[in-house]
C-alpha positions as CSV (number, residue, x, y, z in Angstrom):
1,M,-14.1,-56.7,17.9
2,T,-16.8,-54.7,16.0
3,T,-16.0,-54.0,12.4
4,P,-15.5,-50.3,11.8
5,T,-18.1,-48.6,9.7
6,Y,-17.5,-45.7,7.3
7,I,-19.5,-43.3,5.1
8,L,-18.2,-42.7,1.6
9,T,-19.7,-39.8,-0.4
10,F,-18.7,-38.7,-3.9
11,S,-19.7,-36.9,-7.0
12,C,-18.2,-37.5,-10.5
13,P,-19.1,-37.3,-14.2
14,D,-21.8,-39.9,-14.9
15,R,-20.9,-43.1,-16.7
16,L,-22.2,-46.6,-17.1
17,G,-21.6,-49.0,-14.3
18,L,-20.6,-46.6,-11.5
19,V,-22.6,-48.4,-8.8
20,H,-21.1,-51.7,-9.9
21,V,-17.5,-50.4,-9.9
22,V,-17.8,-48.8,-6.5
23,S,-19.5,-51.9,-5.0
24,G,-16.8,-54.0,-6.5
25,F,-14.1,-51.9,-5.0
26,L,-15.6,-52.2,-1.5
27,L,-16.1,-55.9,-1.9
28,E,-12.5,-56.4,-3.0
29,H,-11.3,-54.7,0.3
30,G,-13.7,-56.6,2.6
31,G,-16.4,-53.9,2.7
32,N,-20.0,-54.8,3.4
33,I,-22.5,-52.2,2.3
34,E,-25.1,-51.3,4.9
35,E,-26.8,-48.3,3.2
36,A,-26.6,-46.7,-0.2
37,A,-28.2,-43.9,-2.1
38,Q,-27.5,-42.4,-5.5
39,F,-28.7,-39.6,-7.8
40,N,-28.0,-38.9,-11.4
41,D,-28.4,-35.2,-12.3
42,H,-29.3,-35.2,-16.0
43,D,-29.0,-31.4,-16.2
44,T,-25.3,-31.4,-15.2
45,G,-24.2,-34.9,-16.1
46,L,-23.0,-35.5,-12.6
47,F,-23.5,-38.6,-10.5
48,F,-23.8,-38.5,-6.7
49,M,-23.6,-41.3,-4.2
50,R,-23.5,-42.0,-0.5
51,V,-22.5,-45.4,0.9
52,Q,-22.3,-46.6,4.5
53,F,-20.3,-49.8,4.8
54,A,-18.5,-51.9,7.3
55,C,-14.8,-52.7,6.6
56,P,-11.9,-54.2,8.6
57,L,-9.3,-51.8,7.1
58,P,-8.2,-48.7,9.0
59,V,-9.3,-45.4,7.7
60,D,-5.9,-44.2,6.6
61,E,-5.4,-47.3,4.5
62,L,-8.8,-47.0,3.0
63,R,-8.1,-43.3,2.1
64,K,-4.9,-44.3,0.3
65,L,-6.7,-47.0,-1.7
66,L,-9.6,-44.6,-2.5
67,A,-7.2,-41.9,-3.8
68,V,-5.9,-44.4,-6.4
69,F,-9.3,-45.7,-7.2
70,A,-10.9,-42.3,-7.6
71,Q,-8.4,-40.8,-10.0
72,P,-9.5,-42.4,-13.3
73,L,-13.2,-41.9,-12.4
74,Q,-12.7,-38.2,-11.5
75,L,-14.3,-38.8,-8.1
76,Q,-14.6,-35.8,-5.7
77,W,-14.9,-37.9,-2.6
78,S,-14.7,-37.9,1.2
79,L,-14.6,-40.8,3.7
80,H,-15.7,-40.5,7.4
81,P,-15.7,-43.1,10.2
82,T,-19.2,-43.2,11.6
83,A,-17.8,-43.5,15.2
84,Q,-16.4,-40.0,15.1
85,P,-19.0,-37.3,15.9
86,M,-18.6,-34.1,13.9
87,R,-16.7,-31.4,15.8
88,T,-18.9,-28.3,15.8
89,V,-18.9,-24.7,17.0
90,L,-22.2,-22.8,17.5
91,M,-22.5,-19.1,17.0
92,V,-25.4,-17.1,18.5
93,S,-26.5,-13.5,19.3
94,K,-29.5,-12.7,21.5
95,E,-32.2,-15.1,20.3
96,G,-31.5,-18.5,21.9
97,H,-34.3,-20.8,20.6
98,C,-32.1,-22.5,17.9
99,L,-29.1,-22.7,20.3
100,N,-31.2,-24.3,23.1
101,D,-32.8,-26.8,20.7
102,L,-29.5,-27.9,19.2
103,L,-27.9,-28.3,22.7
104,F,-30.8,-30.4,23.9
105,R,-30.9,-32.6,20.8
106,W,-27.1,-33.1,21.1
107,K,-27.2,-34.1,24.8
108,S,-30.2,-36.4,24.0
109,G,-28.1,-38.3,21.5
110,L,-30.2,-37.1,18.6
111,L,-27.3,-35.4,16.7
112,P,-23.9,-37.0,16.0
113,L,-22.0,-33.9,17.1
114,D,-19.1,-33.0,19.3
115,I,-20.0,-29.4,20.3
116,R,-16.7,-27.9,21.2
117,A,-17.6,-24.2,21.8
118,I,-20.2,-21.5,21.6
119,I,-19.3,-18.1,20.3
120,S,-21.4,-15.0,20.9
121,N,-21.3,-11.3,20.4
122,H,-23.4,-11.0,23.6
123,R,-23.3,-12.5,27.1
124,E,-26.9,-13.7,27.4
125,F,-26.2,-17.5,27.0
126,Y,-23.1,-18.1,29.0
127,Q,-25.1,-19.8,31.8
128,L,-26.8,-22.0,29.2
129,A,-23.5,-23.0,27.8
130,A,-22.2,-23.7,31.3
131,S,-25.2,-26.0,32.0
132,Y,-24.1,-28.1,29.1
133,N,-20.4,-27.9,30.0
134,V,-19.6,-26.1,26.7
135,P,-16.9,-23.4,26.6
136,F,-18.5,-20.0,26.0
137,H,-16.5,-17.2,24.1
138,H,-17.9,-13.7,24.3
139,I,-16.5,-11.7,21.4
140,P,-18.2,-8.3,21.0
141,V,-18.5,-7.0,17.4
142,T,-18.6,-3.5,16.2
143,A,-17.9,-1.9,12.8
144,A,-14.5,-0.9,14.1
145,T,-13.6,-4.3,15.6
146,K,-15.2,-6.6,13.1
147,E,-12.0,-7.8,11.4
148,Q,-10.2,-8.5,14.7
149,A,-13.4,-10.2,16.1
150,E,-13.6,-12.5,13.1
151,Q,-9.9,-13.3,13.3
152,R,-10.5,-14.4,16.9
153,Q,-13.6,-16.4,16.0
154,L,-11.6,-18.3,13.3
155,E,-8.8,-18.9,15.8
156,I,-11.3,-20.7,18.1
157,I,-12.9,-22.6,15.2
158,D,-9.6,-23.8,13.9
159,S,-8.2,-24.6,17.4
160,E,-11.2,-26.8,18.0
161,G,-10.8,-28.5,14.7
162,A,-14.4,-27.7,13.8
163,E,-15.8,-29.4,10.7
164,L,-19.1,-27.6,11.1
165,V,-20.0,-24.0,12.2
166,V,-23.7,-23.4,12.9
167,L,-25.0,-19.8,12.9
168,A,-27.8,-20.5,15.4
169,R,-29.4,-17.0,15.0
170,Y,-26.0,-15.2,14.9
171,M,-27.1,-11.8,13.8
172,Q,-23.9,-10.5,12.2
173,I,-23.1,-10.4,8.5
174,L,-19.9,-12.4,7.9
175,S,-17.2,-10.8,5.8
176,D,-16.3,-12.3,2.4
177,S,-13.0,-13.6,3.8
178,M,-14.8,-15.3,6.7
179,C,-17.3,-16.9,4.3
180,R,-14.5,-18.2,2.2
181,A,-12.7,-19.6,5.3
182,L,-15.9,-21.5,6.3
183,N,-16.9,-22.5,2.7
184,G,-18.9,-25.7,2.8
185,R,-18.9,-26.1,6.6
186,A,-21.1,-23.3,7.9
187,I,-24.9,-23.5,8.1
188,N,-27.2,-20.5,8.6
189,I,-30.9,-20.3,9.4
190,H,-33.3,-17.5,8.5
191,H,-37.0,-16.9,8.1
192,S,-38.4,-17.5,4.7
193,F,-40.0,-14.1,4.1
194,L,-36.9,-13.1,2.1
195,P,-36.8,-11.0,0.0
196,S,-40.2,-9.6,1.0
197,F,-39.4,-8.5,4.6
198,K,-35.7,-7.7,5.0
199,G,-34.2,-5.9,8.0
200,A,-35.5,-5.6,11.5
201,K,-38.7,-7.2,12.9
202,P,-39.7,-9.3,9.9
203,Y,-42.6,-10.8,11.8
204,Y,-44.1,-7.4,12.5
205,Q,-43.8,-6.6,8.8
206,A,-45.4,-10.0,7.9
207,H,-48.2,-9.5,10.3
208,D,-48.9,-6.0,8.9
209,R,-49.2,-7.6,5.4
210,G,-51.4,-10.4,6.6
211,V,-49.3,-13.3,5.5
212,K,-50.8,-16.8,5.4
213,L,-47.5,-18.7,5.3
214,I,-44.4,-18.4,7.4
215,G,-41.3,-20.5,7.2
216,A,-37.6,-21.0,7.6
217,T,-34.6,-21.8,5.4
218,A,-31.4,-23.5,6.4
219,H,-28.5,-23.0,3.9
220,Y,-24.8,-23.0,3.6
221,V,-23.0,-19.7,4.2
222,T,-21.6,-17.9,1.2
223,A,-20.5,-14.3,0.5
224,D,-23.9,-13.8,-1.2
225,L,-26.0,-12.9,1.8
226,D,-28.7,-15.6,2.5
227,E,-28.3,-17.0,-1.0
228,G,-26.1,-20.1,-0.3
229,P,-27.1,-23.6,-1.3
230,I,-30.3,-24.5,0.5
231,I,-30.3,-27.7,2.7
232,E,-33.8,-27.6,4.1
233,Q,-37.0,-25.5,4.3
234,D,-40.4,-25.7,6.0
235,V,-43.5,-23.6,6.4
236,A,-46.4,-23.2,8.9
237,R,-49.8,-21.8,8.0
238,A,-51.2,-18.7,9.6
239,D,-54.5,-16.9,9.5
240,H,-56.1,-13.6,10.5
241,S,-56.3,-14.6,14.2
242,K,-52.6,-14.8,14.7
243,T,-50.9,-12.0,16.6
244,V,-47.3,-10.8,16.0
245,E,-46.4,-12.9,19.1
246,D,-48.1,-16.0,17.6
247,L,-46.2,-15.5,14.3
248,T,-43.0,-15.1,16.1
249,A,-43.5,-18.2,18.2
250,M,-44.4,-20.2,15.2
251,G,-41.4,-18.9,13.3
252,R,-39.1,-19.8,16.1
253,D,-40.4,-23.4,16.3
254,T,-40.0,-23.7,12.5
255,E,-36.5,-22.3,12.5
256,S,-35.4,-24.7,15.2
257,Q,-36.8,-27.7,13.5
258,V,-35.4,-26.8,10.1
259,L,-32.0,-26.0,11.4
260,A,-31.9,-29.2,13.5
261,R,-32.7,-31.3,10.4
262,A,-30.1,-29.5,8.3
263,V,-27.4,-30.0,11.0
264,K,-28.4,-33.7,11.4
265,W,-28.1,-34.4,7.7
266,H,-24.9,-32.5,7.3
267,S,-23.4,-34.3,10.3
268,E,-24.4,-37.6,8.9
269,H,-22.7,-36.7,5.6
270,R,-26.0,-36.8,3.7
271,V,-25.6,-33.4,2.0
272,L,-23.6,-33.1,-1.2
273,L,-23.0,-29.8,-3.0
274,N,-24.2,-29.6,-6.5
275,G,-23.2,-26.2,-7.7
276,H,-25.5,-23.6,-6.1
277,R,-27.9,-26.5,-5.1
278,T,-27.6,-29.5,-2.8
279,V,-28.3,-33.2,-3.1
280,V,-29.7,-34.5,0.3
281,F,-29.8,-38.2,0.8
282,K,-32.4,-38.4,3.7
């Protein structure tokens, strides 16, 4: 039988010999390290590490051993079997470029996800969802029904056991309580014009100003709108010849690529929170 493989991630106060101590723990319990990366943040005094290893022990036994091992080192840790794809719920409104891209990458085996459901406040993409055999939940949202709508959304997310929620151009501002419920497991994508061009039609505003760079930012969702810890960003250059339509197309491509990278890294447990920043082991 193939030996199970796991990913261990942790952060803790820095101290001498941490890599040696962790490696020794894994060796003691039959673990063979396949990949490792670490980062020492001198500003905060914290140490971050991601280790992928093979080990014959079952995950429950490993977690019990890790709980005892972690306590004196003050490790904030998580352990995940690599054979389990991440249960994911996608949320979308009327722009489907990010949704379509994620579904295609998932079905092509490029993202280690288990997409359990799509939630939308519009009906546009129920046929796309059906073509991928993913349940589609249409939940309209108005100012009067927002609280009930979010409660229903959370019921779906929880019933599917979702470890990740992706706002794939979901154009509704989440309430503070919704943000708290999804803390650390919801990723959003937006254009990188902020704070310059807020509100509707940012690409029209950018074209009117003659921008030379457009981009996209993927970040974790927090109650501070569009200010959560950043996972990934990218830009594309523009010039005077680009029309609004050109800028919009370039922006959609950039958004899709940036979001896909952020989702991939999160689902491979490569992203660790470091206060209002992230550590990304690519």
